PLY file of the C-alpha trace (Angstrom):
ply
format ascii 1.0
element vertex 406
property float x
property float y
property float z
element edge 405
property int vertex1
property int vertex2
end_header
0.04 -0.03 -0.03
1.30 3.44 -0.99
1.10 5.26 2.39
1.55 8.87 1.19
-0.92 11.70 1.56
-1.15 15.44 0.77
-2.76 17.70 3.27
-3.74 21.15 2.21
-3.95 23.46 5.16
-1.79 23.73 8.23
-4.24 24.91 10.83
-5.74 22.78 13.69
-7.57 20.55 11.18
-4.72 19.88 8.80
-1.99 19.41 11.40
-4.25 17.03 13.36
-4.89 14.96 10.22
-1.20 15.02 9.22
-0.14 13.92 12.75
-2.67 11.14 13.00
-1.61 9.66 9.61
2.09 10.14 10.38
1.65 8.24 13.69
0.51 5.28 11.47
3.64 5.34 9.35
2.37 7.56 6.59
4.51 10.08 4.75
2.74 13.49 4.55
3.25 16.49 2.33
1.67 19.39 4.19
0.92 22.50 2.12
-0.11 25.96 3.21
-0.21 29.36 1.66
0.99 30.99 4.93
4.56 31.09 6.11
3.97 28.69 8.99
1.32 26.54 10.75
-1.63 28.07 12.58
-1.74 31.42 10.78
-5.39 31.59 9.91
-8.39 30.95 12.19
-6.02 28.74 14.35
-3.78 31.81 15.10
-5.58 33.29 18.18
-3.61 33.60 21.34
-5.93 31.39 23.32
-9.18 29.43 22.88
-11.53 27.53 25.06
-11.49 23.72 25.60
-14.66 22.29 26.96
-17.64 20.06 25.78
-21.15 21.32 25.26
-23.87 19.37 27.11
-27.56 19.51 26.21
-30.81 18.45 27.84
-31.51 15.76 25.13
-27.82 14.69 24.83
-28.00 15.46 21.12
-25.38 14.66 18.46
-23.43 17.92 19.16
-23.33 17.13 22.85
-22.15 13.51 22.28
-19.58 14.63 19.72
-18.15 17.38 21.76
-17.96 15.07 24.73
-15.99 12.47 22.84
-13.87 15.25 21.14
-13.15 16.90 24.56
-11.75 13.58 26.02
-9.68 12.98 22.92
-8.42 16.52 22.95
-7.31 16.35 26.60
-5.63 12.99 26.12
-3.86 14.35 23.00
-2.65 17.43 24.77
-1.28 15.47 27.67
0.56 13.14 25.25
2.03 16.06 23.40
3.26 17.56 26.64
4.75 14.33 27.80
6.56 13.99 24.46
8.20 17.44 24.85
6.27 18.91 21.96
5.90 22.72 22.27
2.14 22.94 23.11
0.90 25.75 25.39
-2.19 25.08 27.39
-3.50 25.13 30.98
-6.18 22.89 32.48
-7.58 25.81 34.57
-11.16 24.61 34.38
-14.01 26.29 32.56
-17.00 27.87 34.13
-20.08 28.17 31.85
-22.33 30.68 33.58
-26.11 30.45 33.01
-27.67 33.16 30.79
-30.71 33.57 33.02
-32.82 31.82 35.56
-34.42 29.56 33.00
-31.04 28.47 31.68
-29.70 27.99 35.16
-32.59 25.55 35.75
-31.81 23.75 32.50
-28.20 23.40 33.55
-29.24 21.88 36.90
-31.67 19.57 35.12
-28.92 18.19 32.77
-26.73 17.36 35.70
-29.50 15.75 37.68
-30.67 13.65 34.75
-27.43 12.67 33.07
-25.35 12.14 36.25
-21.98 12.92 34.65
-18.98 11.03 35.96
-16.98 12.62 38.80
-14.64 15.27 37.42
-16.55 15.60 34.13
-18.84 18.54 34.97
-21.24 19.62 37.75
-23.46 22.62 38.53
-22.26 25.21 41.05
-24.40 27.98 42.60
-23.58 31.61 42.38
-21.40 31.81 45.53
-19.01 28.96 44.63
-18.99 30.33 41.07
-17.87 33.64 42.44
-15.09 31.89 44.42
-13.91 30.11 41.32
-13.70 33.28 39.31
-12.32 35.47 42.07
-15.04 37.94 41.10
-18.72 38.33 42.04
-21.00 36.78 39.42
-24.73 37.01 39.07
-25.60 33.33 38.46
-24.40 29.78 38.86
-23.32 27.57 36.05
-21.66 24.36 34.80
-18.13 23.76 36.08
-15.84 21.72 33.83
-12.76 21.05 36.02
-10.87 19.35 33.19
-11.39 22.23 30.69
-9.11 25.09 30.17
-7.40 27.31 27.48
-5.10 26.27 24.59
-2.76 28.34 22.39
-4.07 26.89 18.98
-1.05 27.87 16.95
1.20 26.07 19.52
-0.97 23.02 19.20
-0.44 23.13 15.38
3.33 23.42 15.80
3.36 20.57 18.40
1.31 18.24 16.02
4.04 18.73 13.44
7.02 18.64 15.80
6.00 15.23 17.23
6.15 13.67 13.78
8.61 16.00 12.09
10.47 13.15 10.25
7.33 12.00 8.56
5.80 15.40 7.59
7.37 17.46 4.81
6.06 21.00 5.11
5.59 23.35 2.10
4.78 26.77 3.56
4.12 29.99 1.47
2.95 27.64 -1.38
-0.69 28.39 -2.27
-2.30 25.43 -4.05
-3.97 26.59 -7.26
-5.18 23.27 -8.67
-5.68 19.69 -7.49
-6.02 16.91 -10.05
-6.37 13.16 -10.11
-4.69 10.93 -12.68
-3.48 7.33 -12.76
-4.33 6.75 -9.10
-2.52 9.81 -7.80
-3.61 13.24 -6.67
-1.38 16.15 -7.51
-1.41 19.53 -5.93
0.02 22.33 -8.12
0.81 25.99 -7.75
-0.29 28.84 -10.01
2.51 28.14 -12.43
1.40 24.54 -12.78
4.36 23.15 -10.87
3.59 20.19 -8.57
3.90 20.72 -4.86
2.92 17.27 -3.80
1.82 13.95 -5.25
0.09 11.05 -3.39
-2.81 8.65 -3.66
-4.66 10.48 -0.85
-5.42 14.18 -0.61
-7.02 15.87 2.39
-8.56 19.29 2.11
-8.16 21.13 5.43
-8.01 24.63 4.14
-11.15 26.16 5.53
-13.69 27.72 3.13
-10.92 27.84 0.46
-11.60 24.13 -0.17
-14.59 25.17 -2.22
-12.26 26.76 -4.75
-11.62 23.30 -6.20
-14.41 22.16 -8.39
-14.54 18.64 -7.05
-15.35 20.13 -3.55
-17.36 23.16 -4.69
-20.65 21.64 -3.50
-19.56 21.62 0.09
-21.66 24.34 1.88
-18.67 25.87 3.71
-19.12 29.38 4.95
-16.90 31.80 6.84
-17.64 33.63 9.99
-15.57 36.66 10.94
-14.55 36.55 14.61
-12.84 39.37 16.44
-11.16 38.73 19.78
-10.33 41.47 22.11
-6.95 41.47 24.03
-6.97 43.10 27.49
-3.87 43.86 29.56
-3.71 41.48 32.50
-1.39 41.28 35.47
-0.18 37.71 36.29
-2.44 36.12 38.97
-5.32 38.71 38.33
-8.85 37.22 38.17
-10.31 35.22 36.73
-7.83 32.40 37.08
-10.13 30.19 35.03
-11.92 30.41 31.68
-15.33 31.94 32.04
-18.13 31.64 29.39
-21.50 33.30 29.05
-22.58 34.31 25.53
-18.80 34.73 25.00
-15.63 33.85 26.91
-12.73 35.36 28.76
-9.42 33.63 29.53
-7.00 33.92 32.39
-3.88 36.00 31.77
-1.81 34.59 28.93
1.54 36.43 28.38
0.06 39.46 30.27
-2.98 39.57 28.16
-6.40 38.01 28.40
-8.59 37.11 25.48
-12.28 38.06 25.37
-14.82 37.45 22.64
-15.61 36.65 20.19
-17.85 38.25 17.60
-19.49 36.11 14.89
-20.35 37.63 11.51
-21.07 35.26 8.66
-19.93 36.49 5.22
-18.00 39.52 6.67
-14.52 39.71 5.09
-13.22 42.87 6.90
-9.94 41.88 8.41
-9.30 45.05 10.31
-10.01 45.60 14.07
-13.31 47.42 14.62
-14.09 49.55 17.69
-17.77 48.44 17.51
-16.62 44.80 17.86
-14.37 45.69 20.74
-17.32 47.26 22.52
-19.44 44.17 21.75
-16.82 41.91 23.36
-16.58 44.21 26.36
-20.36 44.06 26.73
-20.14 40.23 26.83
-17.37 40.54 29.45
-19.65 42.78 31.51
-22.39 40.04 31.38
-19.86 37.48 32.64
-18.08 39.56 35.25
-20.19 42.55 36.29
-17.96 45.68 36.76
-14.87 44.03 35.37
-14.64 46.37 32.37
-15.25 49.61 34.30
-11.83 50.99 33.74
-11.21 49.52 30.28
-10.84 51.98 27.34
-11.98 50.09 24.15
-10.06 52.55 21.98
-6.68 51.40 23.48
-7.28 47.70 23.25
-5.59 45.23 20.84
-7.18 42.10 19.36
-7.15 39.76 16.43
-9.54 38.96 13.56
-9.92 35.40 12.19
-12.23 33.69 9.72
-13.71 30.51 10.89
-15.09 27.90 8.52
-18.49 26.51 9.40
-21.24 24.24 7.98
-24.94 24.95 7.95
-25.63 22.50 10.81
-22.60 23.66 12.77
-21.05 20.20 12.80
-17.67 19.56 11.17
-17.08 17.76 7.86
-14.86 14.74 8.29
-14.53 12.02 5.64
-14.41 11.12 2.04
-15.86 13.58 -0.37
-18.83 12.55 -2.31
-18.89 12.82 -6.13
-21.79 15.35 -6.23
-22.20 15.30 -10.02
-22.35 11.56 -10.29
-24.62 11.46 -7.33
-27.13 13.80 -8.86
-26.76 12.57 -12.48
-28.84 9.43 -12.20
-31.09 8.02 -9.52
-30.46 10.00 -6.32
-28.79 8.14 -3.46
-30.90 7.85 -0.37
-28.24 6.83 2.19
-24.65 7.82 2.78
-23.34 4.35 1.88
-25.04 4.65 -1.56
-23.17 7.81 -2.42
-20.40 7.60 -4.99
-17.14 8.95 -3.57
-14.26 10.75 -5.19
-11.32 8.30 -4.95
-8.67 9.23 -2.42
-10.12 12.74 -1.71
-11.07 13.56 1.88
-12.02 16.68 3.82
-11.63 17.67 7.50
-13.15 21.13 7.81
-16.04 23.21 9.09
-14.90 23.47 12.72
-16.38 26.91 13.35
-15.62 28.25 16.73
-14.72 24.83 18.15
-11.44 23.88 16.42
-9.57 23.14 19.66
-12.24 20.75 20.75
-12.87 19.06 17.36
-9.28 18.71 16.02
-7.78 15.65 17.77
-10.86 13.47 17.27
-11.24 14.72 13.69
-7.67 13.71 12.91
-8.13 10.19 14.42
-11.52 9.63 12.71
-10.01 10.67 9.33
-6.93 8.51 9.74
-9.09 5.47 10.63
-11.28 6.06 7.68
-8.29 6.26 5.29
-6.47 3.27 6.77
-9.64 1.05 7.36
-9.16 0.87 11.11
-12.04 0.60 13.58
-13.63 4.02 13.85
-13.49 5.84 17.20
-17.13 6.93 17.08
-20.56 5.18 16.85
-21.93 4.91 13.30
-24.60 7.54 14.01
-21.95 10.12 14.97
-19.71 9.27 12.01
-22.71 9.88 9.69
-23.36 13.13 11.45
-20.03 14.52 10.35
-19.88 12.80 6.93
-19.47 15.50 4.25
-21.80 13.49 2.00
-24.70 14.44 4.15
-25.18 17.65 2.21
-25.36 15.76 -1.11
-28.33 13.75 0.27
-30.15 17.00 0.92
-31.67 18.98 -1.93
-28.95 21.41 -2.84
-27.89 22.65 -6.32
-24.46 21.63 -7.56
-22.52 24.72 -8.86
-22.24 24.57 -12.65
-19.07 24.80 -14.70
-15.47 24.17 -13.65
-13.16 21.26 -14.06
-14.03 17.78 -12.98
-10.94 17.71 -10.74
-9.34 14.78 -12.48
-7.10 16.30 -15.05
-3.35 16.18 -14.78
-1.40 19.25 -13.96
2.23 20.27 -14.06
3.02 18.35 -17.32
0 1
1 2
2 3
3 4
4 5
5 6
6 7
7 8
8 9
9 10
10 11
11 12
12 13
13 14
14 15
15 16
16 17
17 18
18 19
19 20
20 21
21 22
22 23
23 24
24 25
25 26
26 27
27 28
28 29
29 30
30 31
31 32
32 33
33 34
34 35
35 36
36 37
37 38
38 39
39 40
40 41
41 42
42 43
43 44
44 45
45 46
46 47
47 48
48 49
49 50
50 51
51 52
52 53
53 54
54 55
55 56
56 57
57 58
58 59
59 60
60 61
61 62
62 63
63 64
64 65
65 66
66 67
67 68
68 69
69 70
70 71
71 72
72 73
73 74
74 75
75 76
76 77
77 78
78 79
79 80
80 81
81 82
82 83
83 84
84 85
85 86
86 87
87 88
88 89
89 90
90 91
91 92
92 93
93 94
94 95
95 96
96 97
97 98
98 99
99 100
100 101
101 102
102 103
103 104
104 105
105 106
106 107
107 108
108 109
109 110
110 111
111 112
112 113
113 114
114 115
115 116
116 117
117 118
118 119
119 120
120 121
121 122
122 123
123 124
124 125
125 126
126 127
127 128
128 129
129 130
130 131
131 132
132 133
133 134
134 135
135 136
136 137
137 138
138 139
139 140
140 141
141 142
142 143
143 144
144 145
145 146
146 147
147 148
148 149
149 150
150 151
151 152
152 153
153 154
154 155
155 156
156 157
157 158
158 159
159 160
160 161
161 162
162 163
163 164
164 165
165 166
166 167
167 168
168 169
169 170
170 171
171 172
172 173
173 174
174 175
175 176
176 177
177 178
178 179
179 180
180 181
181 182
182 183
183 184
184 185
185 186
186 187
187 188
188 189
189 190
190 191
191 192
192 193
193 194
194 195
195 196
196 197
197 198
198 199
199 200
200 201
201 202
202 203
203 204
204 205
205 206
206 207
207 208
208 209
209 210
210 211
211 212
212 213
213 214
214 215
215 216
216 217
217 218
218 219
219 220
220 221
221 222
222 223
223 224
224 225
225 226
226 227
227 228
228 229
229 230
230 231
231 232
232 233
233 234
234 235
235 236
236 237
237 238
238 239
239 240
240 241
241 242
242 243
243 244
244 245
245 246
246 247
247 248
248 249
249 250
250 251
251 252
252 253
253 254
254 255
255 256
256 257
257 258
258 259
259 260
260 261
261 262
262 263
263 264
264 265
265 266
266 267
267 268
268 269
269 270
270 271
271 272
272 273
273 274
274 275
275 276
276 277
277 278
278 279
279 280
280 281
281 282
282 283
283 284
284 285
285 286
286 287
287 288
288 289
289 290
290 291
291 292
292 293
293 294
294 295
295 296
296 297
297 298
298 299
299 300
300 301
301 302
302 303
303 304
304 305
305 306
306 307
307 308
308 309
309 310
310 311
311 312
312 313
313 314
314 315
315 316
316 317
317 318
318 319
319 320
320 321
321 322
322 323
323 324
324 325
325 326
326 327
327 328
328 329
329 330
330 331
331 332
332 333
333 334
334 335
335 336
336 337
337 338
338 339
339 340
340 341
341 342
342 343
343 344
344 345
345 346
346 347
347 348
348 349
349 350
350 351
351 352
352 353
353 354
354 355
355 356
356 357
357 358
358 359
359 360
360 361
361 362
362 363
363 364
364 365
365 366
366 367
367 368
368 369
369 370
370 371
371 372
372 373
373 374
374 375
375 376
376 377
377 378
378 379
379 380
380 381
381 382
382 383
383 384
384 385
385 386
386 387
387 388
388 389
389 390
390 391
391 392
392 393
393 394
394 395
395 396
396 397
397 398
398 399
399 400
400 401
401 402
402 403
403 404
404 405
């Protein structure tokens, strides 16, 4: 078996996929238009690591629970190996939005009886002690959650398997093509960057630029994070969430945010968004922003790829044209698939939580190993789910199987 793969994109999705395949003895060509890993949506200073329970324990809840456990195990393994990942398991407090939400949070804990150390409900007074600041409600407490520097996680994924992953940075992929059992990724001059029987698209919404993946309903959401000066040891010492999030001090700054604007491509910092983030901060920690001048704050803008159902896309890409040309497929296993072409994308604002599990699931699909999720959850993230739903296929373009670089 030819165990080579091209991975396009060096963010959380791409580096997790590359690392999972490299751990199985594969040789990876990792390609990214930026000068290094974690430069796009994965480039924020710190992001939140925690699951997302629900009353009905729906697919999102079960997926984030499995992903959270995988992420924590992965981060500990990276740290033990000496890989340069930066994170802290400070715990995450998810404050209730209002009295009704507080009752819902209590109901979830009472009915689901999470394992000790997984999560629990804490009333307002213990919540205030956890934050070191008076808060207005109780909430879920995730003692195993925390913050992660996502770019450092990308670098650590690559460092742990450096001998098996050849990186090609500052090399935008212009075309991908399949010929004689091999995928080839080429630059704008038609020069090959990588060649392998397997190609993984992990390049956010840019994956739709390639005709063979143009049917994927990937969108972008602009997210602006606000950076606030923070003295070491100042409250809160944990991550706090409530219609937003705020982190403990990280390199003398804390991150608060984030805005969420679909289809907005403005890459500059906006004062209105800084004020929106500060308003969320005020909801979490009343009075915390009283001496903060929004005009003097820094921040960062990123563009997060997301799908219509807010679940990631992980798996082999369906051949949308063939699927819609004849009798429509009714189930995922009936869908024709593009040989050797996979996607791991659409993480939205949960890339830190999704990435380790997504890399493992993708690697198991490619290698034929036992999958780490129940069939129902694998189907929930299958990119072919959008082909089964009525959705027009964009006309024109190449079929993605011509040769390039000849």
